[in-house]
VOMI-775682 format. One record per residue (C-alpha): residue in one letter; chain; x, y, z. Coordinates in Angstrom, 2 decimals, decimal comma. Each point is the difference from the previous one (the first is absolute). Example, Ala and Ser with C-alpha at 12.3 -4.5 7.8 and 13.67 -1.06 7.14 Angstrom:
2
(site A A (12,30 -4,50 7,80))
(site S A (1,37 3,44 -0,66))
***
This chain:
103
(site M A (37,64 79,31 240,81))
(site N A (-0,07 -3,48 1,52))
(site T A (-1,28 -2,66 -2,33))
(site C A (-1,27 -2,22 2,80))
(site F A (-0,60 0,06 3,74))
(site D A (2,51 -1,48 2,40))
(site A A (-1,11 -3,56 0,83))
(site Y A (-0,14 0,66 3,75))
(site N A (-1,78 3,32 -0,33))
(site S A (-2,59 -1,46 -2,34))
(site H A (-1,08 -2,38 2,77))
(site V A (-0,33 2,97 2,35))
(site L A (-2,05 1,89 -2,59))
(site R A (-2,35 -2,96 -0,34))
(site G A (-0,48 -0,15 3,77))
(site L A (-0,63 3,73 0,21))
(site A A (-2,60 -0,23 -2,75))
(site W A (-1,87 -2,74 1,85))
(site T A (0,29 1,96 3,25))
(site L A (-1,59 3,05 -1,64))
(site S A (-3,07 -2,11 -0,73))
(site L A (-0,52 -0,36 3,76))
(site L A (-0,14 3,75 0,64))
(site P A (-3,17 2,08 -0,27))
(site T A (-0,42 0,64 -3,70))
(site G A (0,42 3,47 -1,38))
(site P A (1,13 1,69 -3,18))
(site D A (3,62 0,10 1,17))
(site I A (0,07 -3,79 0,49))
(site V A (-1,51 -0,65 -3,43))
(site D A (2,39 2,49 -1,64))
(site A A (3,03 -1,59 1,67))
(site L A (-1,02 -3,49 -1,13))
(site V A (-0,72 1,13 -3,55))
(site G A (3,37 1,76 -0,13))
(site L A (1,70 -3,18 1,18))
(site V A (-1,74 -2,05 -2,69))
(site E A (0,80 2,50 -2,75))
(site T A (3,67 0,29 1,00))
(site S A (0,33 -3,76 0,25))
(site M A (-1,52 -0,51 -3,44))
(site E A (2,35 2,42 -1,78))
(site Q A (1,81 -1,74 -2,82))
(site R A (3,66 -0,67 0,53))
(site S A (2,16 -1,61 -2,66))
(site G A (-2,28 -1,49 -2,63))
(site D A (-3,61 -0,69 0,86))
(site V A (0,51 -1,14 3,58))
(site P A (-1,48 2,09 2,84))
(site R A (2,31 1,21 2,75))
(site A A (-1,56 -2,06 2,83))
(site P A (-3,26 -1,80 -0,83))
(site H A (-0,08 -1,76 3,38))
(site V A (-0,03 3,39 1,75))
(site A A (-2,74 1,23 -2,35))
(site E A (-2,06 -3,09 0,78))
(site A A (0,29 0,71 3,74))
(site G A (-1,28 3,52 -0,65))
(site I A (-2,91 -1,39 -1,99))
(site V A (-0,93 -2,42 2,77))
(site A A (0,20 2,84 2,52))
(site L A (-2,28 2,16 -2,16))
(site A A (-2,51 -2,84 -0,16))
(site L A (0,16 -0,56 3,75))
(site T A (-0,77 3,64 0,81))
(site G A (-3,51 -0,44 -1,39))
(site D A (0,02 3,68 -0,94))
(site V A (-2,02 1,26 -2,98))
(site A A (2,95 2,11 -1,18))
(site A A (2,28 -3,03 0,23))
(site R A (-2,39 -2,00 -2,18))
(site A A (-0,07 2,82 -2,56))
(site E A (3,80 -0,01 -0,05))
(site L A (0,02 -3,78 -0,49))
(site E A (-2,32 0,42 -2,99))
(site T A (2,37 2,62 -1,42))
(site L A (2,96 -2,33 0,54))
(site R A (-1,93 -2,72 -1,83))
(site G A (0,09 2,19 -3,09))
(site W A (3,75 0,45 -0,26))
(site V A (1,75 -2,86 1,79))
(site T A (1,46 -2,44 -2,53))
(site H A (2,07 -2,31 2,23))
(site K A (-1,93 -3,28 0,01))
(site G A (0,46 -0,91 3,68))
(site T A (-0,81 3,49 1,20))
(site L A (-3,04 0,16 -2,26))
(site L A (-1,29 -3,23 1,53))
(site R A (0,45 1,55 3,45))
(site V A (-1,98 3,09 -1,05))
(site D A (-2,78 -2,20 -1,38))
(site K A (-0,12 -1,96 3,25))
(site A A (-0,09 3,24 2,01))
(site L A (-2,87 1,32 -2,11))
(site G A (-1,83 -3,29 0,47))
(site G A (-0,13 0,74 3,72))
(site T A (1,54 -3,31 1,06))
(site W A (2,08 1,53 2,81))
(site T A (-1,48 1,12 3,27))
(site L A (1,58 1,16 3,19))
(site V A (-1,21 -1,80 3,12))
(site G A (-1,74 2,39 2,36))
(site R A (-0,55 2,75 -2,53))
***
Protein backbone atom coordinates (compact mmCIF):
# COMPACT_ATOMS: atom_id res chain seq x y z
CA UNK A 1 0.00 0.00 0.00
CA UNK A 2 1.31 3.46 -0.86
CA UNK A 3 2.05 5.60 2.14
CA UNK A 4 1.46 8.86 0.30
CA UNK A 5 0.10 10.15 -2.99
CA UNK A 6 2.41 11.06 -5.84
CA UNK A 7 3.04 14.82 -5.70
CA UNK A 8 1.78 15.41 -9.24
CA UNK A 9 -1.27 13.22 -8.85
CA UNK A 10 -2.23 14.89 -5.59
CA UNK A 11 -2.59 18.19 -7.46
CA UNK A 12 -4.83 16.47 -9.99
CA UNK A 13 -6.92 14.96 -7.19
CA UNK A 14 -7.37 18.39 -5.64
CA UNK A 15 -8.54 19.82 -8.96
CA UNK A 16 -10.94 16.95 -9.53
CA UNK A 17 -12.42 17.44 -6.07
CA UNK A 18 -13.06 21.12 -6.75
CA UNK A 19 -14.49 20.27 -10.18
CA UNK A 20 -16.96 17.84 -8.59
CA UNK A 21 -18.37 20.74 -6.57
CA UNK A 22 -19.45 22.37 -9.84
CA UNK A 23 -21.54 19.40 -10.97
CA UNK A 24 -25.18 18.87 -9.99
CA UNK A 25 -25.04 17.42 -6.51
CA UNK A 26 -26.08 13.86 -5.89
CA UNK A 27 -25.26 11.00 -3.57
CA UNK A 28 -22.51 9.73 -5.86
CA UNK A 29 -20.70 13.10 -5.76
CA UNK A 30 -20.90 13.29 -1.97
CA UNK A 31 -19.75 9.67 -1.61
CA UNK A 32 -16.78 10.24 -3.93
CA UNK A 33 -15.68 13.34 -2.00
CA UNK A 34 -16.07 11.64 1.37
CA UNK A 35 -14.06 8.66 0.10
CA UNK A 36 -11.32 11.02 -1.07
CA UNK A 37 -11.20 12.73 2.33
CA UNK A 38 -11.15 9.45 4.24
CA UNK A 39 -8.41 7.94 2.05
CA UNK A 40 -6.34 11.10 2.28
CA UNK A 41 -6.63 11.17 6.07
CA UNK A 42 -5.44 7.58 6.57
CA UNK A 43 -2.44 7.48 8.87
CA UNK A 44 0.86 6.67 7.27
CA UNK A 45 4.06 6.37 9.28
CA UNK A 46 3.44 7.84 12.72
CA UNK A 47 0.54 10.21 13.21
CA UNK A 48 0.75 12.02 9.88
CA UNK A 49 -2.15 11.68 7.40
CA UNK A 50 -1.40 10.47 3.89
CA UNK A 51 -2.32 13.71 2.09
CA UNK A 52 -4.01 16.39 4.22
CA UNK A 53 -3.95 18.93 1.37
CA UNK A 54 -6.02 16.54 -0.77
CA UNK A 55 -8.42 15.96 2.14
CA UNK A 56 -8.82 19.70 2.56
CA UNK A 57 -9.74 20.06 -1.12
CA UNK A 58 -12.40 17.40 -0.64
CA UNK A 59 -13.74 19.24 2.40
CA UNK A 60 -13.94 22.51 0.49
CA UNK A 61 -15.72 20.73 -2.35
CA UNK A 62 -18.22 19.21 0.08
CA UNK A 63 -18.93 22.66 1.49
CA UNK A 64 -19.33 24.16 -1.97
CA UNK A 65 -21.95 21.61 -3.02
CA UNK A 66 -24.38 23.06 -0.50
CA UNK A 67 -25.97 19.62 -0.19
CA UNK A 68 -27.64 18.52 3.05
CA UNK A 69 -25.93 15.12 2.86
CA UNK A 70 -22.57 16.82 2.35
CA UNK A 71 -23.12 18.91 5.48
CA UNK A 72 -24.00 15.78 7.45
CA UNK A 73 -20.78 14.16 6.24
CA UNK A 74 -18.80 17.25 7.27
CA UNK A 75 -20.31 17.01 10.76
CA UNK A 76 -19.29 13.35 10.90
CA UNK A 77 -15.77 14.25 9.77
CA UNK A 78 -15.66 16.86 12.53
CA UNK A 79 -15.98 14.05 15.04
CA UNK A 80 -12.98 12.00 13.98
CA UNK A 81 -10.49 14.24 12.16
CA UNK A 82 -7.52 14.97 14.41
CA UNK A 83 -5.12 16.73 12.01
CA UNK A 84 -5.15 20.36 13.14
CA UNK A 85 -5.12 22.02 9.70
CA UNK A 86 -7.78 19.72 8.32
CA UNK A 87 -9.92 20.21 11.40
CA UNK A 88 -9.76 23.97 10.90
CA UNK A 89 -10.90 23.46 7.30
CA UNK A 90 -13.86 21.34 8.46
CA UNK A 91 -14.82 24.01 11.00
CA UNK A 92 -14.67 26.68 8.32
CA UNK A 93 -16.78 24.53 5.98
CA UNK A 94 -19.39 23.99 8.69
CA UNK A 95 -19.41 27.72 9.36
CA UNK A 96 -20.70 28.23 5.82
CA UNK A 97 -18.01 30.72 4.84
CA UNK A 98 -17.62 29.35 1.30
CA UNK A 99 -20.14 29.97 -1.43
CA UNK A 100 -20.07 29.24 -5.10
CA UNK A 101 -20.90 32.20 -7.33
CA UNK A 102 -24.05 31.58 -9.32
CA UNK A 103 -25.31 28.71 -7.20
